[in-house]
C-alpha positions in Angstrom: 0.0 0.0 0.0 2.8 2.4 0.9 4.7 1.6 -2.3 1.6 2.4 -4.4 1.1 5.7 -2.6 4.8 6.7 -3.0 4.7 5.7 -6.7 1.6 7.7 -7.3 3.1 10.7 -5.5 6.2 10.6 -7.7 4.2 10.4 -10.9 1.8 13.1 -9.8 4.7 15.4 -8.9 6.4 14.9 -12.2 3.2 15.7 -14.1 2.7 18.8 -12.1 6.2 20.1 -12.7 5.9 19.4 -16.4 2.6 21.2 -16.5 4.0 24.2 -14.7 7.1 24.4 -17.0 5.0 24.1 -20.2 2.5 26.6 -19.0 5.3 29.0 -18.0 6.8 28.9 -21.5 3.3 29.6 -23.1 2.7 32.5 -20.8 6.2 33.9 -21.5 5.4 33.9 -25.2 2.1 35.7 -24.5 3.9 38.1 -22.3 6.4 38.9 -25.1 3.6 39.5 -27.7 1.5 41.5 -25.3 -1.5 39.3 -25.7 -1.7 38.4 -22.0 -4.2 40.5 -20.0 -4.9 39.9 -16.4 -5.2 41.5 -13.0 -2.8 41.0 -10.1 -5.3 42.1 -7.5 -6.3 39.4 -5.0 -9.8 38.1 -5.2 -12.2 36.4 -2.8 -12.0 32.8 -1.9 -14.5 30.9 -4.0 -17.1 29.0 -2.1 -17.1 25.8 -4.2 -13.4 25.7 -4.6 -11.3 25.3 -7.8 -9.9 22.3 -9.6 -6.2 21.5 -9.8 -5.8 22.8 -13.4 -7.1 26.3 -12.5 -4.8 26.5 -9.5 -1.8 25.5 -11.6 -2.7 28.1 -14.1 -2.8 30.7 -11.4 0.7 29.7 -10.2 1.9 30.0 -13.8 0.6 33.5 -14.1 2.3 34.5 -10.8 5.6 33.0 -12.0 5.4 35.1 -15.2 4.3 38.2 -13.4 5.6 41.5 -14.9 7.9 43.7 -12.9 6.9 47.1 -11.6 8.4 48.9 -14.5 6.8 46.7 -17.1 10.0 45.1 -18.3 8.8 42.0 -20.3 12.3 40.6 -20.4 12.7 40.3 -16.6 10.0 37.8 -15.9 10.8 35.0 -13.5 12.4 32.0 -15.1 12.8 28.5 -13.6 16.2 27.1 -13.5 17.0 23.8 -15.1 15.0 21.2 -13.1 16.4 17.8 -14.0 16.1 14.4 -12.5 18.1 15.5 -9.4 15.8 18.5 -9.0 12.7 16.3 -9.2 14.1 14.0 -6.5 14.6 17.0 -4.2 11.0 18.2 -4.9 9.8 14.7 -4.1 11.5 14.9 -0.8 9.5 18.0 0.1 6.3 16.2 -0.8 7.3 13.2 1.3 8.0 15.4 4.3 4.3 16.1 4.7 3.3 12.5 3.9 5.7 10.9 6.4 4.6 13.3 9.2 1.4 11.2 9.4 3.4 8.1 10.6 3.0 6.8 14.1 5.4 8.1 16.7 7.7 5.1 16.8 7.9 4.7 13.0 8.5 8.4 12.6 11.4 8.4 15.1 13.1 5.4 13.5 12.8 6.8 10.0 14.1 10.3 10.9 17.0 8.9 12.9 18.1 6.8 10.0 17.8 9.7 7.6 19.8 12.0 9.8 22.5 9.4 10.5 22.9 8.5 6.9 23.1 12.1 5.6 25.6 13.1 8.3 27.8 10.2 7.6 27.8 10.7 3.9 28.6 14.4 4.2 31.4 13.9 6.8 33.1 11.4 4.5 32.5 13.3 1.3 34.0 16.5 2.6 36.7 14.8 4.8 35.3 16.2 8.1 35.2 13.1 10.2 33.7 12.6 13.7 31.3 15.5 13.5 27.6 16.2 13.9 25.4 18.0 11.4 22.7 20.7 11.8 20.4 21.3 8.8 18.9 24.7 8.4 17.0 26.8 5.8 18.9 30.1 6.4 22.6 29.7 5.6 23.4 32.0 8.5 21.4 30.1 11.1 24.0 27.4 11.6 26.6 30.0 12.6 24.1 31.6 15.0 23.5 28.2 16.7 27.3 27.5 16.9 27.8 30.9 18.6 25.1 30.0 21.1 26.9 26.7 21.7 30.2 28.5 22.4 28.4 30.8 24.8 26.9 27.9 26.7 30.4 26.4 26.8 32.3 29.4 28.1 29.6 30.9 30.3 28.2 28.3 32.7 25.4 30.6 33.9 24.3 31.6 30.4 21.3 29.2 30.4 20.0 30.6 33.7 21.1 34.2 33.7 21.1 35.0 30.0 22.7 38.3 29.1 23.6 39.0 32.8 26.2 36.3 32.5 28.3 38.6 30.3 28.9 41.1 33.1 32.1 39.3 34.1 33.6 39.5 30.6 32.1 40.7 27.3 32.2 38.1 24.5 33.9 39.2 21.3 33.3 37.8 17.8 35.9 38.5 15.1 35.3 38.7 11.3 37.0 40.0 8.2 36.2 43.3 6.6 35.3 41.5 3.4 32.9 39.0 5.1 29.3 38.8 3.9 27.5 42.1 4.4 25.4 42.1 7.6 26.6 38.7 8.8 28.0 40.0 12.1 25.0 42.2 12.8 22.7 39.3 12.2 24.5 37.2 14.8 24.4 39.9 17.4 20.7 40.5 16.8 19.8 36.8 17.1 21.9 36.3 20.3 21.0 39.6 21.9 24.6 40.9 21.9 25.6 44.5 21.6 27.3 45.6 18.4 30.4 46.3 20.5 30.8 42.6 20.7 31.6 42.5 17.0 35.2 43.2 16.0 36.0 43.6 12.3 39.6 42.8 11.3 41.1 44.6 8.2 42.6 42.7 5.4 46.3 42.8 4.4 47.5 46.1 2.8 51.2 45.5 2.7 51.9 41.8 2.7 50.3 39.1 0.5 46.8 39.4 -0.8 44.4 42.2 0.1 41.6 39.6 0.3 43.2 37.8 3.3 42.7 38.6 6.9 45.7 40.4 8.5 46.7 37.7 11.0 49.2 39.9 12.9 46.7 42.6 13.4 44.1 40.0 14.5 46.5 38.8 17.3 47.1 42.4 18.4 43.3 43.0 18.7 42.9 39.8 20.7 45.5 40.8 23.2 44.0 44.3 23.6 40.6 42.7 24.2 42.1 40.4 26.8 43.8 43.3 28.6 40.5 45.1 28.6 38.8 42.2 30.4 36.9 40.9 27.4 36.6 37.3 26.3 37.5 36.3 22.7 34.6 34.0 21.6 34.7 33.0 17.9 36.5 33.7 14.7 34.7 33.6 11.3 37.1 32.7 8.5 36.1 32.6 4.8 37.1 30.4 2.0 35.8 32.2 -1.0 32.4 33.7 -0.4 30.4 36.3 -2.3 32.7 39.1 -1.2 35.8 37.3 -2.3 37.3 37.1 1.1 39.8 34.2 1.0 41.2 33.6 4.4 43.5 30.9 3.2 45.8 31.2 6.1 43.6 28.7 8.0 46.6 27.0 9.6 47.8 30.2 11.2 44.3 31.2 12.2 43.8 27.8 13.8 46.9 28.2 15.8 45.7 31.6 17.2 42.3 30.0 18.1 44.0 27.2 20.0 46.3 29.7 21.7 43.5 31.9 22.9 40.8 29.2 23.3 38.6 30.5 20.5 36.2 28.7 18.2 37.1 28.7 14.5 34.2 28.6 12.0 34.8 28.5 8.2 32.4 29.1 5.3 32.7 29.8 1.6 32.4 28.2 -1.8 35.9 26.9 -1.8 34.9 24.3 0.8 33.2 22.4 -2.1 36.6 21.4 -3.4 37.2 19.3 -0.3 35.4 16.6 -2.1 38.1 16.5 -4.8 41.3 14.5 -4.6 43.4 17.4 -6.0 42.3 20.1 -3.6 44.7 22.9 -2.8 46.7 22.7 0.4 45.2 26.0 1.7 41.6 24.6 1.5 42.7 21.2 3.0 43.4 22.9 6.3 39.7 23.7 6.7 39.2 20.1 8.0 40.9 21.2 11.2 38.4 23.9 12.1 35.7 23.6 14.8 32.7 24.0 12.4 31.9 24.7 8.8 28.8 25.6 6.7 28.1 23.9 3.4 25.5 25.2 0.9 24.9 22.0 -1.2 21.8 23.3 -3.0 23.6 25.7 -5.4 26.7 23.5 -5.7 24.7 20.5 -6.9 21.7 22.2 -8.5 19.2 20.9 -5.9 16.2 23.2 -5.4 15.2 24.2 -1.8 17.5 21.7 0.0 18.8 22.9 3.4 22.3 24.1 4.2 24.4 22.0 6.5 26.6 23.0 9.4 29.1 20.4 10.5 30.6 20.9 14.0 32.6 19.0 16.5 31.5 19.1 20.2 31.6 16.4 22.9 28.7 17.5 25.1 25.3 16.6 23.6 23.4 18.5 26.3 25.0 21.8 25.3 24.2 21.0 21.7 20.6 20.5 22.6 20.6 23.7 24.6 22.0 25.6 21.7 19.3 24.3 19.3 21.7 22.2 17.2 19.7 19.0 17.9 16.4 18.8 16.1 13.4 18.0 18.3 10.3 19.0 16.3 8.9 16.7 13.6 9.4 19.3 10.9 13.0 19.8 11.8 13.8 16.1 12.0 12.5 15.6 8.4 14.4 18.6 7.1 17.3 16.5 5.6 14.9 14.2 3.7 15.2 16.0 0.4 19.0 16.1 0.6 19.0 12.4 1.7 17.1 11.4 -1.5 19.2 13.6 -3.8 22.5 12.4 -2.4 21.5 8.8 -3.0 20.4 9.6 -6.6 23.6 11.4 -7.4 26.0 9.0 -5.6 29.5 9.8 -4.6 30.8 10.0 -8.2 28.0 12.2 -9.3 28.6 14.7 -6.6 32.3 14.8 -7.3 31.7 15.1 -11.0 29.4 18.2 -10.6 32.0 20.0 -8.4 34.8 19.1 -10.8 32.8 20.4 -13.7 32.4 23.7 -12.0 36.1 24.1 -11.2 37.0 23.1 -14.8 34.8 25.9 -16.1 36.7 28.3 -13.9 40.0 27.1 -15.1 38.9 27.3 -18.7 37.8 30.9 -18.3 41.0 31.8 -16.5 43.1 30.5 -19.4 41.0 32.2 -22.0 41.1 35.6 -20.2 44.9 35.6 -20.5 44.4 36.1 -24.3 41.9 38.9 -24.0 43.4 42.4 -24.2 42.6 45.0 -21.6 41.2 42.4 -19.2 42.9 41.8 -15.9 42.1 39.3 -13.1 42.6 39.5 -9.4 45.8 38.0 -8.1 43.7 35.6 -6.1 42.5 33.9 -9.3 44.8 30.9 -9.4 44.2 27.5 -10.9 42.7 26.2 -7.7 40.1 29.0 -7.3 36.5 28.0 -8.0 35.5 31.6 -9.0 37.0 34.1 -11.4 37.0 37.9 -10.9 38.0 40.1 -13.8 37.6 43.7 -14.9 38.4 45.9 -17.9 41.4 48.3 -17.8 43.3 50.2 -20.4 46.5 49.5 -18.5 47.4 46.0 -19.9 51.1 46.2 -19.1 50.6 46.5 -15.4 52.3 43.7 -13.5 50.3 43.9 -10.3 46.6 44.2 -10.0 46.8 46.0 -6.6 49.3 48.6 -7.9 47.0 49.4 -10.8 44.0 50.0 -8.5 46.1 52.2 -6.1 47.5 54.2 -9.0 44.1 55.4 -10.3 42.6 58.7 -9.2 39.2 58.8 -7.7 37.5 60.1 -10.9 39.3 57.5 -13.1 38.3 54.7 -10.7 34.7 55.8 -10.8 34.7 55.8 -14.6 36.3 52.4 -14.7 33.7 51.1 -12.2 31.0 52.4 -14.4 32.5 50.8 -17.5 32.9 47.5 -15.7 29.4 47.6 -14.4 28.2 48.1 -18.0 30.4 45.2 -19.1 29.0 42.8 -16.5 25.4 43.7 -17.2 25.9 43.3 -21.0 27.6 39.9 -20.6 24.8 38.8 -18.2 22.2 39.8 -20.8 24.0 38.4 -23.8 25.1 35.1 -22.3 22.6 34.4 -19.4 23.5 30.7 -19.2 27.0 31.7 -18.0 25.6 33.2 -14.8 28.0 36.1 -14.6 27.2 39.0 -12.2 28.7 42.3 -11.0 30.2 42.6 -7.5 31.3 45.8 -5.7 34.6 45.3 -3.8 35.9 47.8 -1.3 39.5 47.6 -2.6 39.1 46.5 -6.2 36.1 48.4 -7.2 33.5 46.9 -9.6 34.4 43.5 -11.0 32.7 40.9 -13.1 32.3 37.5 -11.3 32.1 34.1 -12.8 31.2 31.6 -10.0 30.1 28.3 -11.6 30.0 26.5 -8.3 27.0 28.6 -7.4 25.3 28.8 -10.9 26.5 26.1 -13.3 24.5 23.3 -11.8 21.2 25.3 -11.9 21.8 27.0 -15.3 23.4 24.0 -17.0 26.5 25.9 -18.0 28.8 24.0 -20.3 32.3 24.6 -21.8 30.8 25.9 -25.0 29.0 28.6 -23.0 32.3 29.8 -21.6 33.6 30.1 -25.2 30.6 32.1 -26.1 31.2 34.3 -23.1 34.8 35.0 -24.2 33.6 35.7 -27.7 31.2 38.3 -26.5 33.9 39.7 -24.2 36.2 40.1 -27.3 33.4 42.1 -29.0 32.8 44.4 -26.1 36.4 45.2 -25.1 37.1 47.2 -28.3 34.0 49.2 -27.7 35.1 50.0 -24.2 38.6 50.9 -25.3 37.4 53.2 -28.1 34.9 54.9 -25.8 37.4 55.5 -23.1 40.0 56.7 -25.6 37.7 59.3 -27.1 36.2 60.6 -23.9 38.9 63.3 -23.5 38.5 64.4 -27.1 34.7 64.6 -26.6 35.3 66.8 -23.5 37.6 69.1 -25.5 35.2 69.5 -28.4 32.3 70.3 -26.1 34.3 72.9 -24.2 35.3 74.4 -27.5 31.6 75.1 -28.3 31.1 76.8 -24.9 28.8 78.5 -23.9 26.4 77.0 -26.4 27.3 73.5 -25.2 28.0 72.5 -21.6 29.7 69.3 -20.4 27.6 67.7 -17.7 29.8 65.5 -15.5 28.1 62.2 -14.8 30.5 59.5 -13.8 27.8 56.9 -13.5 27.0 57.1 -17.3 28.8 54.5 -19.4 29.6 56.3 -22.7 31.3 59.3 -24.2 29.8 61.7 -21.8 26.8 64.0 -21.1 26.2 67.4 -22.6 23.5 70.1 -22.7 22.6 72.7 -25.3 22.3 76.2 -23.9 20.3 78.9 -25.7 21.6 82.4 -26.1 19.5 83.7 -23.1 20.9 80.9 -20.9 22.1 82.1 -17.5 23.4 80.4 -14.3 20.2 81.1 -12.5 17.0 80.5 -14.4 13.3 80.5 -13.5 11.2 77.4 -13.6 9.6 78.3 -16.9 13.1 79.0 -18.4 14.3 75.6 -17.1 11.4 73.9 -18.8 12.2 75.6 -22.1 15.8 74.4 -21.8 14.6 70.9 -21.1 12.1 71.0 -24.0 14.8 72.2 -26.3 17.2 69.5 -25.4 14.5 66.8 -25.7 13.8 68.0 -29.2 17.5 68.0 -30.0 17.8 64.4 -28.7 15.0 63.3 -31.0 16.7 64.9 -34.0 20.0 63.2 -33.0 18.2 59.8 -32.8 16.9 60.3 -36.3 20.5 60.6 -37.6 22.0 57.6 -39.3 24.7 56.8 -36.8 25.7 53.8 -34.5 26.0 56.1 -31.5 23.2 55.9 -29.0 21.6 59.1 -27.7 19.3 58.9 -24.7 17.9 60.9 -21.9 19.9 59.0 -19.4 19.2 56.1 -17.0 15.6 55.2 -16.1 16.2 56.1 -12.5 17.7 59.5 -13.4 15.8 62.8 -12.8 17.7 65.2 -15.0 16.0 65.6 -18.4 17.8 68.8 -19.5 20.8 66.9 -21.0 21.8 64.5 -23.6 23.6 61.2 -22.8 26.0 60.0 -25.5 26.6 56.3 -25.4 29.3 53.9 -26.4 31.1 54.2 -29.7 32.6 51.7 -32.0 36.3 51.2 -32.6 36.4 52.6 -36.1 35.7 56.2 -34.9 38.6 58.7 -34.8 39.0 62.2 -33.3 37.6 63.8 -36.4 34.4 61.9 -36.1 34.0 63.2 -32.5 34.5 66.7 -33.8 31.9 66.2 -36.5 29.5 64.8 -33.9 29.8 67.7 -31.6 29.5 70.2 -34.5 26.3 68.4 -35.6 24.9 68.7 -32.1 25.7 72.4 -31.9 24.2 73.1 -35.4 21.0 71.2 -34.7 20.7 73.0 -31.4 21.1 76.4 -33.1 18.6 75.5 -35.8 16.0 74.4 -33.1 16.6 77.6 -31.2 16.3 79.9 -34.3 13.2 78.1 -35.5 11.7 78.7 -32.1 12.5 82.4 -32.2 11.0 82.6 -35.7 7.8 81.0 -34.5 7.6 83.4 -31.6 8.2 86.5 -33.7 5.8 85.4 -36.4 3.1 84.8 -33.8 3.7 88.2 -32.2 3.5 90.0 -35.6 0.4 88.2 -36.6 -1.3 89.0 -33.3 -0.4 92.6 -33.5 -1.7 92.8 -37.1 -5.0 91.2 -36.2 -5.6 93.7 -33.4 -4.8 96.6 -35.7 -7.0 95.3 -38.4 -9.8 94.9 -35.9 -9.6 98.6 -34.9 -9.5 99.8 -38.5 -12.4 97.6 -39.6 -14.4 98.8 -36.6 -13.8 102.4 -37.7 -14.8 101.6 -41.3 -18.0 99.9 -40.0 -19.0 103.0 -38.0 -18.1 105.3 -41.0 -20.2 103.2 -43.3 -23.2 103.3 -41.0 -23.1 107.1 -41.1 -22.8 107.1 -44.9 -25.8 104.7 -45.4 -28.0 106.7 -43.0 -30.3 105.7 -40.2 -33.2 104.4 -42.4 -31.0 101.8 -44.0 -30.3 100.3 -40.6 -34.0 99.4 -40.0 -34.8 95.8 -41.0 -37.9 96.4 -43.1 -37.4 100.0 -44.3 -33.9 99.2 -45.5 -35.1 96.5 -47.9 -37.7 98.9 -49.5 -35.2 101.7 -49.6 -32.6 99.6 -51.2 -35.1 98.4 -53.8 -36.0 102.0 -54.8 -32.4 103.4 -54.4 -29.7 100.7 -54.4 -26.6 101.5 -52.5 -23.3 100.8 -54.2 -20.9 99.7 -51.5 -17.2 99.6 -52.0 -14.9 96.8 -50.7 -12.8 98.0 -47.9 -11.0 94.8 -46.7 -7.5 94.7 -45.2 -4.4 92.7 -46.1 -1.6 92.1 -43.7 1.9 91.8 -45.2 4.0 89.4 -43.1 7.2 90.6 -44.7 7.1 94.2 -43.4 4.2 93.9 -41.0 2.0 96.6 -42.6 -1.8 96.7 -43.2 -2.9 97.5 -46.8 -6.3 97.9 -48.5 -7.8 95.0 -50.6 -9.0 97.4 -53.3 -6.1 96.7 -55.7 -6.7 92.9 -55.3 -10.4 93.1 -56.2 -10.1 95.8 -58.8 -7.8 93.5 -60.8 -9.5 90.3 -59.5 -6.0 88.8 -58.9 -3.4 88.9 -56.2 -0.7 91.5 -56.7 2.8 90.2 -57.4 4.7 93.3 -56.2 5.8 91.7 -53.0 8.0 88.6 -52.7 8.8 86.6 -49.7 12.6 86.6 -49.1 14.4 83.4 -48.3 14.0 82.1 -44.8 17.2 82.4 -42.9 18.7 79.2 -41.6 21.9 78.2 -39.8 22.6 75.0 -41.7 24.8 75.3 -44.9 22.5 73.2 -46.9 18.7 72.5 -47.0 16.5 70.1 -48.8 15.1 71.7 -52.0 11.5 72.6 -51.8 11.5 72.5 -48.0 9.6 75.2 -46.3 9.5 76.3 -42.7 5.9 77.5 -43.0 3.2 75.8 -45.2 -0.4 76.4 -46.1 -3.3 74.0 -45.6 -6.3 73.8 -47.9 -8.5 75.7 -45.4 -8.1 79.4 -45.7 -8.3 79.9 -41.9 -5.9 77.1 -41.0 -2.1 77.2 -40.7 -0.2 74.0 -41.1 2.6 72.9 -38.7 6.1 73.9 -39.7 8.5 71.4 -41.1 6.0 69.4 -43.3 6.9 68.5 -46.9 3.8 69.9 -48.7 4.2 73.4 -50.1 1.8 76.2 -51.0 1.6 76.9 -54.7 1.1 80.7 -54.3 4.1 80.9 -52.0 6.3 79.1 -54.4 5.4 81.5 -57.2 6.2 84.5 -55.0 2.6 85.7 -54.9 0.5 87.1 -52.1 -1.9 84.8 -50.3 -4.9 86.1 -48.5 -7.6 85.1 -46.1 -11.0 86.8 -45.4 -11.2 89.5 -42.8 -14.5 91.4 -42.7 -16.5 92.9 -45.5 -18.6 96.0 -44.8 -20.8 96.1 -48.0 -24.1 95.2 -46.3 -26.2 96.6 -43.6 -24.7 95.6 -40.3 -28.1 95.6 -38.6 -29.8 93.6 -41.5 -30.8 90.0 -40.7 -28.9 88.9 -43.7 -25.8 90.9 -43.0 -23.1 90.2 -40.4 -22.4 92.6 -37.6 -19.2 94.4 -36.9 -16.2 92.1 -37.5 -14.6 90.4 -34.6 -11.9 87.8 -34.2 -12.3 84.9 -31.8 -9.2 84.3 -29.7 -9.4 80.5 -30.0 -9.7 80.8 -33.8 -6.7 83.0 -34.4 -3.8 81.3 -36.2 -0.6 81.3 -34.2 1.5 81.7 -37.4 1.0 82.0 -41.1 3.0 80.8 -44.0 2.2 83.5 -46.6 3.4 87.1 -46.7 -0.2 88.6 -46.5 -3.2 88.1 -44.2 -6.5 89.4 -45.5 -9.8 89.7 -43.6 -13.0 90.0 -45.6 -15.9 87.9 -44.6 -17.9 88.8 -47.7 -15.4 86.9 -50.0 -15.6 83.4 -48.5 -17.4 80.6 -50.2 -19.5 78.0 -48.6 -16.5 75.6 -48.3 -14.5 78.2 -46.4 -12.0 78.8 -49.3 -11.2 82.1 -50.9 -13.7 83.2 -53.6 -12.5 86.4 -55.4 -15.6 86.3 -57.7 -18.1 86.5 -54.8 -18.5 90.2 -55.5 
């Protein structure tokens, strides 16, 4: 019966995982095409429940959930879940199933699982005669070990708690390059003051800067003893995420024995203890008092617990420190790891670790042939992780000397370039698993750590070759950009004050500039700042329309400054003359945008002034005409009879507005000859560029007489091309203004006034418009 239940559970789990993986791929495709529409808001719990398929579909949607910024490329992606991963998942399912066993059966089963897993790990990593504690948080093992040491050195700690430290304050020592927040987490969990944490600097004169300064450590220990404090524990690292390699484990162990301290070791290099050809520096880790192993990333096992192996002779103190599992859930915690280790076997585990170290060696050898790429001195053939960075100084013999010889500004620029390099490599070759790390002494570096990523991502030797190939493509871009940055700076300064160089060391590219209009000053009002921002945004759009491989953008997404233009990376075929031409083009386009803006503003002002003046004159003509016609012709009925007996011959007294010289003229010459006069010609529009497209006009007409087209379109007005005078109706005064069939005094609605006009003349005569709104010179 049990075999049938376990078999059904395994098949059901496999089907569910396959369903989730297939559904995630389908949803990812829908997410890319934008055809997926859903709401992330939580809903009520349904009364009749849901079936398994609907629940799995909901999980799929949550797994493919968009990020806050809507980036479709950053949706969650499952790592490679192979046969080993399925076994680990089965272990989690069995944990709930086995918890229903009777008390005796459950105790026998968990004891066997715990004993087998502890024995296998102790032999595999050569840490004999030790106990094991399994924990979800990889820091929890160190916290429990610290509590064990407190119980050992302070006999009254179990009864008095923190008051037991009144006789001597406990001190925990760690390196400056230890995991961030590790020491603070230990103090918080144990209720210790932060003064109980002592951070030991790394070497600055002798050896590697990633190793703890042993001489300074001993000096600090003596000072603490003289101050009445009690050295408690030393945390040594063998290659963690911060690249702290405290490989002087032999010397550290001697200090711990001399001053009765506990030595705890952690780091990815501990995985190489399973190899026969491990380095001598890592081999000394087997003499420490405890170590933490993170087998999940090393072997590609999902959600398996971390393991802390420790040596202690008093089981009662281990129980008091919480290192002995007592709850059913804690006792079944190693079940998933127990199943996975049996599936892999000893050879399978060793093969995975060796594969990761071989990938590191392969990359290290290939990086030696890549120009302008340097590696940390800690990257030897035995290191499981590789750290490298871009630098123009390829002839430097020592990595540390190169870092110390750079100024603060140069180092910030190199950090920015290396950050861009790491992000580009991670995006181009995601299966390689490279990332960017910030180191206190080295700055920004690109890290390749296959022990933590290769098993989950399925990294192979061919992927390393692809990574190197992409690196060879990006290095010339970085070199060319870095070489031309100074030339770009000089060219921008040469165009001062029209162009300003905006220092932004966090931008990976040639640099950042801003176009300044002629009225630009150091202190501007908000409206003027908005004008500068608008002008630079328009300039950036014009630059993006140019046929060039250089990227122009408004800066990083998190940036707030929008009044500048960010110039990106350049290719290696560019020379200094190209940079000069680039900056000249930016300045010319900026001046063109500024002058076009001035032309628009001046034209709008002239047209507005002409409209107002035409209104006043037409109003005077209207009043004069009323006096000439007499009072009787203003009456609705009498005027019709009077006009029948004695018709009134009205003259056309419209107005034309010449945009060239800004003067108002009468429309009488136009209607007397029934044609537009050709005496006036529109001069050429001034421009700053040396050449313009033929037939291109800054101002164009639309077919509607009262409409002005937007500047810069390709359609041109025929009358303007012939040098003639274009007109638009203003207000005719040939009819009785008080007649039902005659319009009243002319007026211009503010929201109907054109902001600018393309022709040289604006006419206003409402008696000359046809039904379609176009000009009709034969209406009279």
